[in-house]
matplotlib code that plots the C-alpha trace (Angstrom):
import matplotlib.pyplot as plt

x = [10.3, 10.5, 8.0, 6.4, 6.1, 4.2, 5.7, 3.7, 6.4, 6.7, 10.3, 12.7, 15.7, 13.7, 12.4, 16.0, 17.2, 14.3, 15.0, 18.7, 18.2, 15.1, 16.3, 19.1, 16.4, 14.4, 11.8, 11.0, 9.7, 7.2, 6.6, 3.7, 4.2, 0.7, -1.9, -4.6, -3.9, -3.4, -6.7, -6.5, -2.9, -3.7, -6.5, -3.7, -1.0, -1.8, 1.3, 2.2, 2.1, 1.9, 4.1, 2.1, 3.6, 1.2, 2.1, 0.0, -2.8, -3.0, -6.3, -5.2, -3.4, -6.3, -8.9, -6.8, -6.5, -10.2, -11.1, -8.7, -10.3, -13.8, -12.9, -12.0, -8.2, -6.7, -2.9, -0.8, -0.6, 2.1, 1.8, 5.1, 5.0, 7.1, 4.2, 4.3, 1.0, -1.2, -4.3, -2.7, -1.8, -5.3, -6.9, -4.6, -5.4, -9.1, -9.0, -7.3, -3.5, -1.6, 1.3, 2.3, 6.0, 7.4, 10.1, 13.1, 13.3, 16.3, 16.1, 16.7, 13.7, 11.6, 12.6, 11.7, 8.3, 7.5, 8.4, 6.5, 3.4, 3.5, 4.2, 1.3, -1.0, 0.1, -0.1, -3.7, -4.6, -3.4, -3.8, -7.4, -7.8, -7.2, -10.4, -11.5, -15.1, -16.4, -17.0, -19.5, -19.8, -22.0, -22.3, -18.9, -17.8, -14.3, -13.1, -10.0, -9.3, -8.9, -7.9, -10.7, -12.9, -16.3, -19.0, -22.4, -20.8, -17.9, -14.4, -12.6, -8.9, -6.7, -3.0, -1.4, -0.8, -4.4, -5.8, -3.5, -4.8, -8.4, -7.9, -6.5, -9.5, -12.1, -10.6, -11.0, -14.4, -15.5, -12.1, -9.8, -6.5, -3.8, -1.3, 1.4, -0.7, -1.5, 2.2, 3.3, 1.0, 1.9, 5.6, 6.1, 8.4, 6.7, 8.3, 6.5, 3.5, 3.0, 3.1, 0.3, -1.7, -1.5, -2.3, -5.5, -6.5, -6.0, -8.1, -10.8, -10.7, -11.6, -14.3, -15.8, -18.5, -16.8, -13.2, -13.3, -16.3, -15.5, -18.1, -16.3, -12.7, -13.2, -10.6, -10.9, -9.1, -6.0, -6.7, -6.4, -8.8, -11.9, -13.5, -17.3, -18.9, -22.4, -22.1, -25.7, -24.2, -21.5, -18.8, -19.3, -15.7, -15.2, -14.7, -14.5, -12.6, -14.3, -13.8, -13.3, -10.5, -8.9, -8.8, -7.2, -4.8, -3.6, -3.3, -4.4, -2.1, 1.0, -0.2, -0.1, 3.6, 4.1, 4.9]
y = [-1.0, -4.6, -7.0, -9.6, -12.9, -16.0, -19.0, -22.2, -24.8, -28.3, -28.8, -27.6, -27.2, -25.1, -22.9, -22.4, -21.4, -19.0, -17.4, -17.0, -15.3, -13.2, -11.9, -10.1, -8.3, -7.0, -9.7, -11.1, -14.7, -16.6, -20.2, -22.7, -26.3, -27.1, -25.1, -26.7, -24.2, -21.2, -19.4, -19.7, -18.6, -15.5, -14.6, -14.2, -12.8, -10.6, -10.7, -8.4, -11.4, -15.2, -17.7, -20.9, -24.2, -26.2, -29.7, -32.4, -33.1, -29.5, -30.0, -28.6, -25.6, -24.7, -25.0, -22.7, -20.2, -20.3, -19.9, -16.9, -15.0, -15.9, -14.5, -11.2, -11.3, -9.4, -9.5, -10.9, -14.7, -16.2, -19.9, -21.9, -25.3, -27.7, -28.1, -26.0, -27.4, -24.7, -26.1, -25.8, -22.2, -21.3, -22.9, -21.0, -17.6, -18.3, -19.0, -15.7, -16.2, -13.1, -15.0, -18.6, -19.4, -22.7, -24.2, -24.3, -20.6, -18.3, -16.7, -13.2, -13.6, -14.9, -11.8, -9.5, -11.2, -10.9, -7.2, -6.4, -8.1, -6.1, -2.9, -3.4, -4.1, -0.9, 1.2, 0.1, 2.3, 5.5, 4.7, 6.0, 9.6, 12.2, 12.9, 16.5, 16.5, 16.7, 13.4, 13.0, 10.5, 10.8, 14.5, 15.3, 16.5, 16.3, 18.9, 17.3, 20.4, 22.7, 19.9, 20.8, 18.7, 20.2, 19.1, 20.8, 23.9, 24.2, 23.4, 20.7, 21.2, 18.3, 17.8, 17.1, 13.5, 13.0, 14.5, 12.2, 9.2, 10.3, 10.8, 7.3, 5.7, 7.8, 7.1, 3.3, 2.9, -0.6, -2.0, -3.9, -2.0, -4.0, -2.4, -2.9, -1.1, 1.9, 2.2, 2.0, 4.8, 7.0, 6.4, 4.6, 1.7, -1.7, -1.5, 1.7, -0.2, 2.1, 5.2, 3.9, 2.9, 6.4, 8.0, 5.9, 6.6, 10.4, 10.4, 8.4, 10.9, 13.6, 12.0, 9.3, 10.0, 7.3, 6.5, 3.3, 2.1, 3.4, 3.3, 4.9, 3.5, -0.1, -2.7, -6.2, -8.7, -10.1, -8.2, -4.4, -1.5, -0.6, 2.8, 2.5, 5.8, 4.5, 2.7, 1.4, -0.9, -2.8, -4.7, -8.4, -9.4, -11.3, -10.8, -7.3, -6.8, -5.3, -1.6, -1.0, -3.6, -2.2, 1.3, 0.1, -2.3, 0.0, 3.2, 3.2, 0.6, 2.3, 5.8, 9.0, 9.1, 5.9, 7.5]
z = [-9.1, -7.8, -9.5, -7.2, -9.2, -8.0, -9.7, -9.9, -10.6, -9.1, -10.0, -7.3, -9.6, -12.0, -9.2, -8.0, -11.5, -11.9, -8.5, -9.2, -12.5, -11.8, -8.5, -10.4, -12.4, -9.5, -9.7, -6.3, -6.3, -4.2, -5.1, -5.3, -6.0, -7.5, -9.5, -7.4, -4.6, -6.8, -6.2, -2.4, -2.5, -4.6, -2.1, 0.5, -1.7, -4.7, -6.9, -9.8, -12.1, -12.2, -14.0, -14.3, -15.3, -17.5, -18.7, -20.3, -19.6, -18.3, -16.6, -13.2, -14.7, -17.0, -14.3, -12.0, -14.8, -15.5, -11.8, -11.4, -14.2, -13.0, -9.6, -11.1, -10.8, -13.7, -13.0, -16.0, -16.1, -18.2, -19.0, -19.2, -21.0, -22.9, -25.3, -28.5, -29.8, -31.3, -29.6, -26.1, -26.8, -28.1, -25.0, -22.7, -24.3, -24.4, -20.6, -20.0, -20.3, -21.3, -22.7, -23.6, -23.4, -24.8, -22.5, -22.7, -22.9, -22.6, -19.1, -20.6, -22.9, -20.0, -17.9, -20.8, -21.3, -17.5, -17.4, -20.6, -19.3, -16.0, -17.8, -20.2, -17.2, -15.4, -18.6, -19.1, -16.2, -17.9, -21.6, -21.8, -23.0, -20.3, -18.5, -18.9, -18.0, -14.4, -12.6, -9.8, -7.0, -4.0, -3.2, -4.7, -8.1, -9.4, -12.0, -13.6, -15.7, -12.6, -10.2, -7.8, -5.6, -4.8, -2.3, -2.4, -4.1, -1.6, -2.6, -0.6, -0.1, -1.2, -1.2, -4.6, -3.7, -2.5, -5.7, -7.8, -5.8, -6.1, -9.9, -10.2, -8.4, -10.1, -13.6, -12.9, -11.3, -10.2, -11.2, -8.8, -8.5, -6.8, -4.5, -7.2, -9.8, -7.5, -6.4, -10.0, -11.1, -8.2, -8.7, -5.4, -4.7, -3.9, -0.5, 0.5, 1.9, 4.9, 2.6, 0.5, 3.5, 5.0, 1.6, 1.3, 4.9, 4.4, 1.3, 3.0, 5.9, 3.4, 1.3, 3.5, 6.1, 8.3, 7.2, 9.2, 7.2, 3.7, 0.9, -2.0, -1.6, -0.7, 0.2, -1.3, 0.9, -0.9, -4.0, -3.6, -3.8, -5.7, -6.2, -6.0, -7.1, -6.2, -2.9, -3.2, -5.8, -3.9, -5.8, -6.4, -6.9, -3.7, 0.0, 1.3, 4.5, 7.5, 7.0, 10.7, 10.8, 7.7, 9.1, 12.3, 10.6, 7.8, 9.9, 13.4, 14.8, 13.4, 14.2, 12.1, 12.1, 10.2, 6.9]

ax = plt.figure().add_subplot(projection="3d")
ax.plot(x, y, z, "-o")
ax.set_aspect("equal")
plt.show()
């Protein structure tokens, strides 16, 4: 699966070297010249991971890192710096960095660190013990042992893919799940955007009273999805897109055949 990496690097030659090497390892790069615009960029583009250049005095990079974590973004962030000072490493980790890499670094090692960080982030969704008890949300009850969805005593028919998606959401309530994380857990390629859009729309059509204004499976603009088992307690992790717009954009404009 292709990893989408946002690289914050002011040096054009370094960006070109990174692009040349990482592209061969199925890591697609988008670039940003300054950390000052990092938060606003991530709001528009939610990457699998971020490689953040931080050089003395590091104020801009540290503030961007702090703001990202405060905003609820939990994708892996790897700090790249020529400073090997312990205090710089400690501050980066305390602000939420997942890794600190001292430059110069062998490109093969850098690739391995990026892939490991993304894999660990994806595994965190399924490392918890398998859910065996029944889980309730709204008037629904999910029986994971028998793979059944019940509403007011009546079983609701779900396709295997729909149940897998519902299980993923219900196992991670009130947590932002990026498109990359969902695709990874469902075994889909990053390029299968339309397929994921249709799968989410179909599941919403089953469990939502109004699929164009979803309450349980909510879309957070530029971030991904969040499962809200108690809609009376809405998420507070940022802007939520107009549900009607999401329904039309993700599914309606392409039509049911866009799979």
